[in-house]
MINUVEX-433130 format. One record per residue (C-alpha): residue number from 1; residue in three letters; x, y, z. Coordinates in nm, 4 decimals. Layout:
% residues N
n res east north up
NUM ALA X Y Z
...
//
This chain:
% residues 598
n res east north up
1 MET 1.1624 2.0876 -1.2792
2 ALA 1.2893 2.0897 -1.6372
3 GLY 1.5844 1.8603 -1.5720
4 GLN 1.6639 1.5551 -1.7829
5 PRO 1.4368 1.2645 -1.6832
6 ALA 1.6334 0.9827 -1.5256
7 VAL 1.5799 0.6412 -1.3745
8 ALA 1.8285 0.5724 -1.0969
9 GLY 2.0379 0.2684 -1.1795
10 ARG 1.8844 0.2209 -1.5224
11 PRO 1.9228 0.4560 -1.8190
12 PRO 1.5953 0.5726 -1.9706
13 GLU 1.7097 0.4330 -2.3054
14 ALA 1.7166 0.0763 -2.1695
15 ARG 1.3540 0.0127 -2.2621
16 ARG 1.1995 0.2617 -2.4958
17 LEU 0.8326 0.2746 -2.5818
18 PRO 0.7611 0.2454 -2.9536
19 ALA 0.6486 0.5767 -3.0995
20 ALA 0.2877 0.4668 -3.1483
21 GLU 0.2593 0.3359 -2.7920
22 LEU 0.4135 0.6528 -2.6532
23 GLU 0.1675 0.8685 -2.8466
24 GLY -0.1215 0.6543 -2.7256
25 ILE -0.0237 0.6754 -2.3592
26 ASP 0.0284 1.0494 -2.3875
27 ALA -0.3141 1.0934 -2.5487
28 TYR -0.4764 0.8798 -2.2785
29 TRP -0.3062 1.0934 -2.0130
30 ARG -0.4274 1.4092 -2.1854
31 ALA -0.7810 1.2682 -2.1855
32 ALA -0.7644 1.2010 -1.8108
33 ASN -0.6272 1.5497 -1.7480
34 TYR -0.8989 1.7052 -1.9637
35 LEU -1.1726 1.5194 -1.7751
36 SER -1.0159 1.6198 -1.4446
37 VAL -1.0135 1.9904 -1.5286
38 GLY -1.3657 1.9612 -1.6677
39 GLN -1.4922 1.8166 -1.3408
40 ILE -1.3509 2.1067 -1.1425
41 TYR -1.4805 2.3810 -1.3725
42 LEU -1.7522 2.2924 -1.6229
43 LEU -2.1310 2.2841 -1.6022
44 ASP -2.1927 2.2591 -1.9748
45 ASP -2.0333 2.2259 -2.3202
46 PRO -1.8068 1.9379 -2.2147
47 LEU -1.6472 1.9046 -2.5603
48 LEU -1.5909 2.2801 -2.6089
49 LEU -1.8034 2.2903 -2.9227
50 GLN -1.8460 2.6659 -2.8736
51 PRO -1.6328 2.9377 -2.7193
52 LEU -1.6503 2.8993 -2.3428
53 ARG -1.9141 3.1203 -2.1746
54 PRO -1.9432 3.2284 -1.8112
55 GLU -2.2622 3.0239 -1.7746
56 ASP -2.0644 2.7106 -1.8686
57 ILE -1.8623 2.7512 -1.5486
58 LYS -1.9707 2.6280 -1.2065
59 PRO -2.0679 2.9113 -0.9712
60 ARG -1.8491 2.7679 -0.6962
61 LEU -1.5201 2.6081 -0.7966
62 LEU -1.4079 2.3194 -0.5769
63 GLY -1.1467 2.0512 -0.6172
64 HIS -0.7726 1.9916 -0.6149
65 TRP -0.5783 2.0109 -0.9369
66 GLY -0.2191 2.0022 -0.8084
67 THR -0.1795 1.6289 -0.7435
68 THR -0.4182 1.5147 -1.0162
69 PRO -0.1972 1.5110 -1.3291
70 GLY 0.0591 1.3007 -1.1435
71 LEU -0.2094 1.0503 -1.0441
72 ASN -0.3315 1.0376 -1.4035
73 PHE 0.0248 0.9799 -1.5219
74 VAL 0.0785 0.6825 -1.2895
75 TYR -0.2648 0.5358 -1.3714
76 ALA -0.1977 0.5476 -1.7462
77 HIS 0.1338 0.3685 -1.7041
78 MET -0.0162 0.1092 -1.4724
79 ASN -0.2735 0.0365 -1.7431
80 ARG 0.0089 -0.0377 -1.9863
81 ALA 0.1805 -0.2683 -1.7372
82 ILE -0.1421 -0.4524 -1.6526
83 ARG -0.2107 -0.5242 -2.0175
84 ALA 0.1480 -0.6274 -2.0910
85 ARG 0.1843 -0.8553 -1.7874
86 ASP -0.1759 -0.9530 -1.7122
87 LEU -0.1377 -0.8075 -1.3630
88 ASP -0.4000 -0.8332 -1.0922
89 ALA -0.3604 -0.4805 -0.9559
90 ILE -0.5411 -0.2170 -0.7540
91 PHE -0.4692 0.1565 -0.7360
92 ILE -0.4521 0.3263 -0.3968
93 THR -0.4588 0.7038 -0.3945
94 GLY -0.2814 0.8525 -0.0937
95 PRO -0.3518 1.2130 -0.1953
96 GLY -0.7211 1.1357 -0.2268
97 HIS -0.7998 1.5012 -0.2881
98 GLY -0.6960 1.4130 -0.6438
99 GLY -1.0408 1.2579 -0.6761
100 PRO -1.1031 1.4118 -1.0208
101 GLY -0.8216 1.1976 -1.1591
102 VAL -0.9447 0.8686 -1.0147
103 VAL -1.2987 0.9394 -1.1357
104 ALA -1.1650 1.0377 -1.4779
105 ASN -0.9667 0.7172 -1.5159
106 THR -1.2471 0.4880 -1.4072
107 TYR -1.4704 0.6701 -1.6556
108 LEU -1.2190 0.6286 -1.9386
109 GLU -1.1801 0.2563 -1.8692
110 GLY -1.5587 0.2094 -1.8665
111 THR -1.6049 0.0993 -1.5065
112 TYR -1.7740 0.4205 -1.3985
113 SER -2.0507 0.3992 -1.6581
114 GLU -2.1122 0.0322 -1.5792
115 ILE -2.1725 0.1171 -1.2140
116 TYR -2.3501 0.4464 -1.2840
117 PRO -2.5272 0.3941 -1.6207
118 ASP -2.6636 0.7481 -1.6143
119 ILE -2.3058 0.8722 -1.6629
120 SER -2.2904 0.7405 -2.0174
121 ARG -1.9876 0.7342 -2.2451
122 ASP -2.0982 1.0191 -2.4691
123 ALA -2.1349 1.3961 -2.4622
124 GLU -2.4357 1.3898 -2.2302
125 GLY -2.2531 1.1530 -1.9965
126 LEU -1.9542 1.3853 -1.9947
127 ARG -2.1787 1.6780 -1.9091
128 LYS -2.3241 1.4874 -1.6136
129 LEU -1.9797 1.3661 -1.5083
130 PHE -1.8510 1.7219 -1.4962
131 ARG -2.1599 1.8713 -1.3337
132 GLN -2.1833 1.6191 -1.0474
133 PHE -1.8315 1.6732 -0.9130
134 SER -1.8283 1.8659 -0.5821
135 PHE -2.1807 1.9797 -0.6622
136 PRO -2.5030 1.9592 -0.4579
137 GLY -2.6511 1.6129 -0.5030
138 GLY -2.3346 1.4991 -0.6766
139 ILE -2.0180 1.3239 -0.5664
140 PRO -1.7414 1.4138 -0.3182
141 SER -1.4132 1.5673 -0.4257
142 HIS -1.1969 1.2834 -0.2918
143 ALA -1.1445 0.9153 -0.3753
144 ALA -1.4532 0.8423 -0.1678
145 PRO -1.6504 0.5161 -0.1399
146 GLU -1.8552 0.6283 -0.4405
147 THR -1.5374 0.6010 -0.6510
148 PRO -1.4939 0.2625 -0.8216
149 GLY -1.1704 0.0892 -0.7290
150 SER -1.1034 0.2970 -0.4184
151 ILE -1.0277 0.1511 -0.0762
152 ASN -0.8638 0.4675 0.0593
153 GLU -1.0481 0.7981 0.0553
154 GLY -0.7389 1.0017 0.1293
155 GLY -0.9256 1.2866 0.2917
156 GLU -0.7484 1.2446 0.6237
157 LEU -0.3964 1.1712 0.5084
158 GLY -0.1519 0.9066 0.6216
159 TYR -0.3189 0.5698 0.5803
160 SER -0.2701 0.4768 0.2146
161 LEU 0.0407 0.2632 0.2501
162 ALA -0.0929 0.0723 0.5516
163 HIS -0.4128 0.0032 0.3561
164 ALA -0.2047 -0.1156 0.0614
165 PHE -0.0096 -0.3668 0.2682
166 GLY -0.3242 -0.4868 0.4424
167 ALA -0.4772 -0.5448 0.1009
168 VAL -0.1969 -0.7735 -0.0196
169 PHE -0.1577 -0.9848 0.2944
170 ASP -0.2686 -1.3387 0.1969
171 ASN -0.3286 -1.2159 -0.1598
172 PRO -0.0214 -1.3678 -0.3271
173 ASN -0.1082 -1.2597 -0.6810
174 LEU -0.2235 -0.9061 -0.6006
175 LEU -0.0206 -0.5919 -0.6662
176 ALA -0.1184 -0.2695 -0.4896
177 CYS 0.0170 0.0381 -0.6633
178 CYS 0.0082 0.3005 -0.3888
179 VAL 0.0692 0.6653 -0.4728
180 VAL 0.1993 0.8424 -0.1631
181 GLY 0.1792 1.2204 -0.1659
182 ASP 0.4845 1.4047 -0.0391
183 GLY 0.2649 1.6000 0.2003
184 GLU 0.1055 1.2790 0.3245
185 ALA 0.4558 1.1384 0.3744
186 GLU 0.5039 1.3886 0.6576
187 THR 0.2382 1.2205 0.8743
188 GLY 0.3279 0.9793 1.1522
189 PRO 0.1190 0.6834 1.0290
190 LEU 0.2691 0.7052 0.6810
191 ALA 0.6228 0.7325 0.8159
192 ALA 0.5702 0.4127 1.0158
193 SER 0.4099 0.2406 0.7175
194 TRP 0.7373 0.2230 0.5239
195 HIS 0.8392 -0.0535 0.7657
196 SER 0.5539 -0.2752 0.6480
197 THR 0.7892 -0.4690 0.4194
198 LYS 0.9326 -0.6266 0.7342
199 PHE 0.5949 -0.7996 0.7723
200 LEU 0.5362 -0.8885 0.4056
201 ASP 0.5938 -1.2552 0.3252
202 PRO 0.6887 -1.2929 -0.0437
203 VAL 0.5706 -1.6533 -0.0359
204 ARG 0.2108 -1.6052 0.0759
205 ASP 0.1513 -1.2321 0.0307
206 GLY 0.1272 -1.0093 -0.2725
207 ALA 0.3327 -0.6975 -0.3363
208 VAL 0.3029 -0.3242 -0.2820
209 LEU 0.4634 -0.0827 -0.5252
210 PRO 0.4861 0.2571 -0.3548
211 VAL 0.5076 0.5569 -0.5856
212 LEU 0.6240 0.8531 -0.3796
213 HIS 0.4976 1.1569 -0.5688
214 LEU 0.7267 1.4509 -0.5048
215 ASN 0.5457 1.7451 -0.6575
216 GLY 0.7061 1.9720 -0.4061
217 TYR 0.4258 2.1418 -0.2173
218 LYS 0.1363 2.1055 0.0231
219 ILE -0.1433 2.3652 0.0456
220 ALA 0.0886 2.6570 0.1096
221 ASN 0.4305 2.5164 0.1988
222 PRO 0.7062 2.3082 0.0440
223 THR 0.7292 1.9439 0.1438
224 ILE 1.0206 1.8095 0.3437
225 LEU 1.1102 1.5184 0.1172
226 ALA 1.1017 1.7255 -0.2004
227 ARG 1.3739 1.9551 -0.0641
228 LEU 1.6116 1.6768 0.0448
229 PRO 1.9286 1.6396 -0.1619
230 GLU 1.8903 1.3399 -0.3901
231 ALA 2.1623 1.1364 -0.2201
232 GLU 1.9955 1.1893 0.1178
233 LEU 1.6536 1.1036 -0.0269
234 ILE 1.7845 0.7796 -0.1761
235 GLY 1.9685 0.6990 0.1450
236 LEU 1.6526 0.7492 0.3489
237 PHE 1.4555 0.4938 0.1510
238 GLU 1.7441 0.2534 0.1183
239 GLY 1.7576 0.2719 0.4967
240 TYR 1.3910 0.1776 0.5084
241 GLY 1.4834 -0.1266 0.3001
242 TYR 1.3666 -0.0211 -0.0458
243 HIS 1.5331 0.0087 -0.3830
244 PRO 1.4247 0.3557 -0.4966
245 ILE 1.3960 0.4202 -0.8699
246 ILE 1.3769 0.7886 -0.9540
247 VAL 1.1782 0.9403 -1.2392
248 ALA 1.2203 1.3171 -1.2595
249 GLY 1.1404 1.5869 -1.5107
250 SER 0.8585 1.7757 -1.6767
251 GLU 0.8765 1.7173 -2.0548
252 PRO 0.5904 1.4724 -2.1141
253 ARG 0.7387 1.2414 -2.3773
254 ALA 1.0691 1.2055 -2.1995
255 MET 0.8821 1.1417 -1.8759
256 HIS 0.6686 0.8721 -2.0394
257 GLN 0.9834 0.6910 -2.1508
258 ALA 1.1403 0.7234 -1.8078
259 MET 0.8272 0.6098 -1.6253
260 ALA 0.7797 0.3097 -1.8529
261 ALA 1.1393 0.2020 -1.7901
262 ALA 1.1072 0.2571 -1.4149
263 LEU 0.7809 0.0674 -1.3888
264 ASP 0.9141 -0.2237 -1.5926
265 ALA 1.2264 -0.2367 -1.3766
266 ALA 1.0235 -0.2286 -1.0546
267 LEU 0.7828 -0.4986 -1.1697
268 ASP 1.0729 -0.7156 -1.2837
269 GLU 1.2199 -0.6840 -0.9342
270 VAL 0.8882 -0.7784 -0.7733
271 ALA 0.8611 -1.0829 -0.9991
272 ALA 1.2197 -1.1848 -0.9184
273 ILE 1.1636 -1.1544 -0.5423
274 GLN 0.8500 -1.3656 -0.5602
275 ALA 1.0075 -1.6236 -0.7920
276 ALA 1.3028 -1.6659 -0.5567
277 ALA 1.0691 -1.7106 -0.2596
278 ARG 0.8367 -1.9481 -0.4442
279 PRO 1.0592 -2.2167 -0.5950
280 THR 0.7596 -2.4052 -0.7294
281 GLY 0.6417 -2.0959 -0.9154
282 ARG 0.3320 -2.0581 -0.6995
283 PRO 0.2466 -1.9474 -0.3465
284 ALA 0.3190 -2.2025 -0.0774
285 ALA 0.0365 -2.4300 0.0254
286 VAL -0.1017 -2.4097 0.3749
287 GLY 0.1194 -2.6008 0.6152
288 PRO 0.4951 -2.6668 0.6341
289 ASP 0.6870 -2.5999 0.3141
290 PRO 1.0277 -2.7722 0.2985
291 ALA 1.1322 -2.5503 0.0075
292 ARG 1.0661 -2.2340 0.2045
293 PRO 1.3681 -2.0091 0.2660
294 SER 1.4990 -2.0270 0.6202
295 ALA 1.3719 -1.7847 0.8799
296 ASP 1.7095 -1.6099 0.9024
297 ARG 1.7338 -1.5401 0.5278
298 PRO 1.7983 -1.1804 0.4209
299 TRP 1.4655 -1.0140 0.3623
300 PRO 1.3936 -0.8721 0.0175
301 ARG 1.4718 -0.5160 -0.0831
302 TRP 1.1442 -0.4236 -0.2500
303 PRO 1.1368 -0.1601 -0.5246
304 MET 0.9661 0.1755 -0.5079
305 ILE 0.9383 0.4627 -0.7535
306 ILE 1.0064 0.8247 -0.6637
307 LEU 0.8211 1.0406 -0.9152
308 ARG 0.9376 1.4006 -0.9193
309 SER 0.7066 1.6116 -1.1364
310 PRO 0.5671 1.9659 -1.1150
311 LYS 0.2654 2.0291 -0.8969
312 GLY -0.0198 2.1175 -1.1301
313 TRP 0.1704 1.9678 -1.4251
314 THR 0.0338 2.0790 -1.7672
315 GLY -0.1795 2.3453 -1.5991
316 PRO -0.1496 2.7232 -1.6301
317 LYS 0.2036 2.8451 -1.5733
318 VAL 0.1134 3.1974 -1.4619
319 VAL -0.2163 3.3444 -1.3352
320 ASP -0.2542 3.7124 -1.2486
321 GLY 0.1195 3.7551 -1.2837
322 LEU 0.2054 3.4867 -1.0280
323 PRO 0.3675 3.1495 -1.1045
324 VAL 0.1243 2.8588 -1.0661
325 GLU 0.2506 2.5359 -1.2261
326 GLY 0.5209 2.3885 -1.0068
327 THR 0.4139 2.5923 -0.7027
328 PHE 0.1715 2.5666 -0.4122
329 ARG -0.0730 2.7921 -0.6018
330 SER -0.1757 2.4972 -0.8175
331 HIS -0.2884 2.2915 -0.5161
332 GLN -0.6615 2.3546 -0.5534
333 VAL -0.8223 2.5718 -0.8229
334 PRO -0.5466 2.7405 -1.0258
335 ILE -0.7773 2.9825 -1.2092
336 PRO -1.0134 3.0990 -0.9349
337 ALA -1.2552 3.3402 -1.1078
338 ALA -1.3280 3.1880 -1.4474
339 ARG -1.7013 3.2634 -1.4222
340 THR -1.6631 3.6323 -1.3404
341 ASN -1.3265 3.7368 -1.4835
342 PRO -1.3039 3.7393 -1.8670
343 GLU -0.9268 3.7036 -1.8579
344 HIS -0.9563 3.3994 -1.6335
345 LEU -1.2253 3.2527 -1.8598
346 ALA -1.0025 3.2883 -2.1650
347 GLN -0.7123 3.1328 -1.9779
348 LEU -0.9275 2.8377 -1.8699
349 GLU -1.0437 2.7810 -2.2275
350 ALA -0.6854 2.7856 -2.3529
351 TRP -0.5898 2.5374 -2.0813
352 LEU -0.8715 2.2982 -2.1705
353 ARG -0.8015 2.3233 -2.5435
354 SER -0.4325 2.2509 -2.4840
355 TYR -0.5331 1.8868 -2.4310
356 ARG -0.6805 1.8800 -2.7857
357 PRO -1.0113 1.7138 -2.6929
358 GLU -1.1074 1.6808 -3.0609
359 GLU -0.8268 1.4227 -3.0913
360 LEU -0.9460 1.2312 -2.7848
361 PHE -1.3246 1.2062 -2.8257
362 ASP -1.5359 1.1421 -3.1333
363 ALA -1.8334 1.3502 -3.2444
364 SER -2.0647 1.1665 -3.0024
365 GLY -1.8358 1.2382 -2.7090
366 ALA -1.7063 0.8824 -2.6744
367 LEU -1.3384 0.8144 -2.6166
368 ARG -1.1829 0.7202 -2.9488
369 PRO -1.1545 0.3409 -2.9916
370 GLU -0.7765 0.3381 -3.0279
371 LEU -0.7495 0.5094 -2.6878
372 ALA -1.0185 0.2989 -2.5224
373 ALA -0.8161 -0.0061 -2.6277
374 LEU -0.5320 0.1085 -2.4008
375 ALA -0.7315 0.0269 -2.0872
376 PRO -0.7295 -0.3272 -1.9459
377 ARG -1.0397 -0.5419 -1.9844
378 GLY -1.2964 -0.6720 -1.7372
379 ASP -1.1789 -0.7267 -1.3810
380 ARG -0.8237 -0.6355 -1.4801
381 ARG -0.9339 -0.2710 -1.4869
382 MET -0.8219 -0.1177 -1.1604
383 GLY -1.1619 0.0414 -1.1074
384 ALA -1.3321 -0.2960 -1.1516
385 ASN -1.0878 -0.5159 -0.9603
386 PRO -1.2941 -0.7244 -0.7156
387 HIS -1.0293 -0.6849 -0.4441
388 ALA -1.1297 -0.3182 -0.4256
389 ASN -1.4872 -0.4279 -0.3563
390 GLY -1.3881 -0.6877 -0.1024
391 GLY -1.7364 -0.7925 -0.0023
392 ARG -1.7601 -0.9673 -0.3394
393 LEU -1.4791 -1.2001 -0.2271
394 LEU -1.5816 -1.2402 0.1374
395 HIS -1.6420 -1.5886 0.2775
396 ASP -1.7737 -1.6804 0.6193
397 LEU -1.5100 -1.7897 0.8669
398 ASP -1.4927 -2.1552 0.9654
399 LEU -1.5584 -2.1029 1.3348
400 PRO -1.5437 -2.3743 1.5984
401 ALA -1.8353 -2.4044 1.8384
402 PHE -1.7518 -2.1478 2.1039
403 GLN -1.9453 -2.3445 2.3642
404 ALA -1.6688 -2.6062 2.3631
405 TYR -1.4285 -2.3529 2.5164
406 ALA -1.6604 -2.2362 2.7929
407 LEU -1.5707 -2.2692 3.1570
408 ASP -1.7907 -2.5026 3.3542
409 VAL -2.0031 -2.2997 3.5946
410 PRO -2.1940 -2.5430 3.8169
411 ALA -2.3210 -2.2587 4.0332
412 PRO -2.3027 -1.8804 4.0135
413 GLY -1.9813 -1.7307 4.1482
414 ARG -1.8092 -2.0675 4.2005
415 THR -1.5734 -2.0749 3.8959
416 SER -1.2649 -1.8605 3.8459
417 GLY -1.1011 -1.7973 3.5083
418 GLU -0.9276 -1.5282 3.3046
419 SER -1.1565 -1.4123 3.0280
420 THR -0.8942 -1.3376 2.7650
421 ARG -0.6944 -1.6511 2.8408
422 VAL -1.0079 -1.8530 2.7686
423 LEU -1.0687 -1.6484 2.4536
424 GLY -0.7111 -1.7111 2.3411
425 ARG -0.7828 -2.0829 2.3063
426 PHE -1.0845 -2.0064 2.0876
427 LEU -0.8835 -1.7650 1.8711
428 ARG -0.6059 -2.0234 1.8419
429 ASP -0.8455 -2.2558 1.6661
430 VAL -1.0008 -1.9778 1.4588
431 ILE -0.6521 -1.9085 1.3227
432 ALA -0.5844 -2.2769 1.2614
433 ARG -0.9120 -2.3271 1.0746
434 ASN -0.8802 -2.0084 0.8669
435 PRO -0.5163 -1.9957 0.7586
436 THR -0.5653 -1.7576 0.4649
437 ASP -0.8339 -1.5073 0.5644
438 PHE -0.8093 -1.4307 0.9351
439 ARG -0.5379 -1.2407 1.1204
440 LEU -0.4951 -1.1035 1.4711
441 PHE -0.3568 -0.7490 1.4990
442 GLY -0.2150 -0.5716 1.8019
443 PRO 0.0605 -0.3381 1.9257
444 ASP 0.2838 -0.5962 2.0991
445 GLU 0.0142 -0.6892 2.3493
446 THR -0.1022 -1.0391 2.2530
447 ALA 0.0839 -1.2094 2.5373
448 SER 0.0207 -0.9234 2.7793
449 ASN -0.3494 -0.9516 2.7047
450 ARG -0.3388 -1.3244 2.7896
451 LEU -0.4196 -1.4313 2.4337
452 ASP -0.0930 -1.6228 2.4023
453 ALA -0.2641 -1.9547 2.3301
454 VAL -0.2793 -1.8312 1.9701
455 PHE 0.0939 -1.9007 1.9436
456 GLU 0.0141 -2.2707 1.9510
457 ALA -0.1330 -2.2178 1.6027
458 SER 0.0851 -1.9420 1.4602
459 GLY 0.3782 -1.7186 1.5316
460 ARG 0.4121 -1.3448 1.5051
461 THR 0.4801 -1.2285 1.1517
462 PHE 0.8422 -1.1190 1.1186
463 GLU 1.0598 -1.0971 0.8080
464 GLU 1.3822 -0.9688 0.9635
465 PRO 1.6433 -1.2066 1.1118
466 ILE 1.5103 -1.4267 1.3904
467 TYR 1.7392 -1.5078 1.6854
468 PRO 1.7309 -1.8219 1.9028
469 THR 1.6293 -1.6068 2.1989
470 ASP 1.3188 -1.4756 2.0198
471 ASP 0.9749 -1.6070 2.1032
472 HIS 0.7090 -1.7147 1.8538
473 LEU 0.8381 -1.5305 1.5467
474 ALA 0.7800 -1.6658 1.1965
475 PRO 0.7898 -1.5193 0.8452
476 ASP 0.4474 -1.6691 0.7791
477 GLY 0.2842 -1.5816 1.1113
478 ARG -0.0815 -1.4897 1.1456
479 VAL -0.0338 -1.2569 1.4428
480 MET 0.0564 -0.9045 1.3334
481 GLU 0.2360 -0.7136 1.6084
482 VAL 0.4023 -0.3766 1.5653
483 LEU 0.4206 -0.0960 1.8194
484 SER 0.2080 0.1379 1.6119
485 GLU -0.1638 0.1362 1.6668
486 HIS -0.1939 0.3292 1.3399
487 LEU -0.0282 0.0478 1.1471
488 CYS -0.2379 -0.2197 1.3177
489 GLU -0.5567 -0.0320 1.2332
490 GLY -0.4493 0.0492 0.8780
491 TRP -0.3385 -0.3054 0.8002
492 LEU -0.6638 -0.4435 0.9389
493 GLU -0.8745 -0.1956 0.7425
494 GLY -0.6940 -0.2877 0.4208
495 TYR -0.7373 -0.6568 0.5023
496 LEU -1.1109 -0.6144 0.5640
497 LEU -1.1724 -0.3892 0.2644
498 THR -1.0327 -0.6607 0.0385
499 GLY -1.2601 -0.9305 0.1735
500 ARG -1.1047 -1.0902 0.4805
501 HIS -1.1567 -1.0992 0.8592
502 GLY -0.9628 -0.9849 1.1637
503 LEU -0.9502 -0.8742 1.5252
504 PHE -0.7586 -0.5838 1.6822
505 ASP -0.6715 -0.6251 2.0512
506 CYS -0.5357 -0.3234 2.2345
507 TYR -0.5068 -0.1655 2.5767
508 GLU -0.8139 0.0457 2.6381
509 ALA -0.6158 0.3611 2.7165
510 PHE -0.4096 0.3533 2.3973
511 ILE -0.6757 0.2644 2.1438
512 HIS -0.7403 0.6404 2.1499
513 ILE -0.4391 0.6711 1.9211
514 VAL -0.6631 0.5530 1.6353
515 ASP -0.9721 0.7557 1.7307
516 SER -0.9624 0.9452 1.4043
517 MET -0.8916 0.6344 1.1946
518 PHE -1.1964 0.4728 1.3518
519 ASN -1.3963 0.7814 1.2534
520 GLN -1.2835 0.7617 0.8934
521 HIS -1.3604 0.3897 0.8657
522 ALA -1.7029 0.4422 1.0237
523 LYS -1.7757 0.7159 0.7701
524 TRP -1.6668 0.4839 0.4892
525 LEU -1.9061 0.2149 0.6132
526 LYS -2.1919 0.4628 0.6495
527 VAL -2.1539 0.5699 0.2870
528 THR -2.1029 0.2215 0.1444
529 ASP -2.4187 0.1045 0.3180
530 GLY -2.6072 0.3231 0.0714
531 LEU -2.4220 0.1946 -0.2355
532 ASP -2.5835 -0.1163 -0.3781
533 TRP -2.2753 -0.2044 -0.5807
534 ARG -2.0489 -0.2143 -0.2739
535 ALA -2.0879 -0.5576 -0.1130
536 PRO -2.0779 -0.5601 0.2701
537 ILE -1.7425 -0.6416 0.4276
538 ALA -1.6611 -0.8079 0.7590
539 SER -1.6893 -0.5931 1.0686
540 LEU -1.3847 -0.4272 1.2206
541 ASN -1.3627 -0.5857 1.5647
542 TYR -1.1853 -0.4264 1.8622
543 LEU -1.1059 -0.6130 2.1823
544 LEU -1.0207 -0.3580 2.4513
545 SER -0.8214 -0.4970 2.7409
546 SER -0.6301 -0.3816 3.0484
547 HIS -0.9169 -0.1492 3.1170
548 VAL -0.9215 0.1352 3.3611
549 TRP -0.9777 -0.0842 3.6686
550 ARG -0.6854 -0.3146 3.5828
551 GLN -0.4199 -0.0452 3.5416
552 ASP -0.3388 0.0379 3.9014
553 HIS 0.0187 -0.0880 3.8494
554 ASN 0.0852 0.1452 3.5540
555 GLY -0.1120 0.4353 3.6914
556 PHE -0.3040 0.7317 3.5605
557 SER -0.1360 0.7431 3.2175
558 HIS -0.2785 0.3986 3.1385
559 GLN -0.6334 0.4718 3.2555
560 ASP -0.8819 0.6066 3.0026
561 PRO -1.2168 0.4439 2.9222
562 GLY -1.3114 0.7204 2.6770
563 PHE -1.2889 0.5260 2.3502
564 ILE -1.6362 0.3874 2.4141
565 ASP -1.7661 0.7434 2.4587
566 HIS -1.6091 0.8269 2.1236
567 VAL -1.7589 0.5253 1.9469
568 VAL -2.1149 0.5642 2.0702
569 ASN -2.1390 0.9018 1.8995
570 LYS -2.1930 0.6982 1.5817
571 LYS -2.5291 0.5537 1.4848
572 ALA -2.6239 0.1992 1.5746
573 GLU -2.6341 0.1101 1.2049
574 VAL -2.2552 0.1445 1.2056
575 ILE -2.1353 0.0463 1.5547
576 ARG -2.2108 -0.1894 1.8396
577 VAL -2.0530 -0.1952 2.1862
578 TYR -2.0513 -0.5137 2.3946
579 LEU -1.9394 -0.5342 2.7584
580 PRO -1.9096 -0.9078 2.8375
581 PRO -1.8809 -0.9564 3.2151
582 ASP -1.7088 -1.2959 3.2143
583 ALA -1.5178 -1.5481 3.0035
584 ASN -1.8171 -1.7364 2.8690
585 THR -1.9998 -1.4215 2.7666
586 LEU -1.6800 -1.3007 2.5970
587 LEU -1.6706 -1.6214 2.3931
588 SER -2.0289 -1.5718 2.2792
589 VAL -1.9733 -1.2053 2.1931
590 THR -1.6546 -1.2807 1.9980
591 ASP -1.8287 -1.5531 1.8003
592 HIS -2.1038 -1.3048 1.7155
593 CYS -1.8561 -1.0335 1.6131
594 LEU -1.6559 -1.2647 1.3890
595 ARG -1.9760 -1.3580 1.2055
596 SER -2.0958 -1.0009 1.1626
597 ARG -2.0857 -0.7738 0.8601
598 GLN -2.0699 -0.3972 0.8352
//
């Protein structure tokens, strides 16, 4: 990992940080790393005012160090870019087990103490910050709902990039910086998520900047992407439609220069793509736009950064005679017996002191002012960005009166009608009346599910070339169709978590594909319901169709009513199940669901 840092296609010398700025970013990164290690290990003496004692160490050591320094590195550089460009940006942590890093950064920027005043910005606050992590009565080890700025817990891996794209749909000024772990990149949902750029409209949507973090290892094994030859790695992501910019190395100052150049290059590319798509310099207004590029235009090649750094970077190199930094052994707790093994305790103290905390915090325990000034201000802080607390931005939908779409039933059993075809006309007008905060999601089943009236109001989103033989495709469509239930669910979750509304229609038998994603979202809602600072978001609405009794033509493989069994294991505070027997009841239920909150 000690190779010369490089930025593919752009020499690191192209844009060099001034010496003072480089030193500041490095110190800020050291502060985040110090706080991260402290959260994993320390009960007391957060500033190391005395030699470390066994009683200063937590009796049970929990947490994940390996990914954390890389997350801290990206966060520090995003802070610089936000301040320099006045970016509206959120930070999405794919390897959410790096929770210590996200907590550390939101603490350094001040957001954490504003939300949790008891965790003050002084020595006592540091002590509480360290003690609470993965501790009874404290906070989880991941980027959980309790973490300011998080919309992706990253416990169950694979959904970060889908959440990121969902977040920027209809958010033309928002940038989602999404760190994708190289282990996470081996999951099916994440692999499909790279194709999301084919559904990203540079006119009306924001941008996602993926940062693929190749630190080389999972819990106990190497990662596939980290072992690919560089030419093959670049070819893979160029094939996905990206322009990969590589930052690789291990020497901190050289890596800071390389990362700054890479990030500037990537953000310049994003700005150029959006400027070319928005000739007026602003997102297109609702309705036809004569200046809009034609539907068959080449779609943009969006930038991404591939960050290759050691797993457990800046941590202990060797423990008990075995290599740790740059190996799988740094994944969780690199020094496992610091409370009971004097040699381990001494090694932990040396590790903590290597960050030179006396240079980072003043005598009271507060971050030194010159370092605090490196964080953005107010809502520009990624932990405080309102898009990451989407309920703050949520508006009620403008819904038509559903009664106007009802079938006339002069007497029971005398009127025939297809329930979803009737609903399609209602959804058509919901889309028309809410052109910036409602979308319909589904795995290529909108027409099959008889909802095709929606195409009178909007096409299917599609950014690749459109042929004359295609049906209802448009680069600015409101109907999101891709044959991946994982992507549909992930996009919708990201859309909801940032303050919008949506509906997911799917065959009953195949909604099982997102059983576990449903679980994770339900858990998120359960936790956020107990957090006063998290504003409620719109409900995640499923419309299950082609149910077990309608699938005689496709047979046994398409017959499975079990998703409802799965859902009703959750408490009524989180879920509701409605079984409308006819078209008019379906209209009423849908109206209710689209008005509901978590």
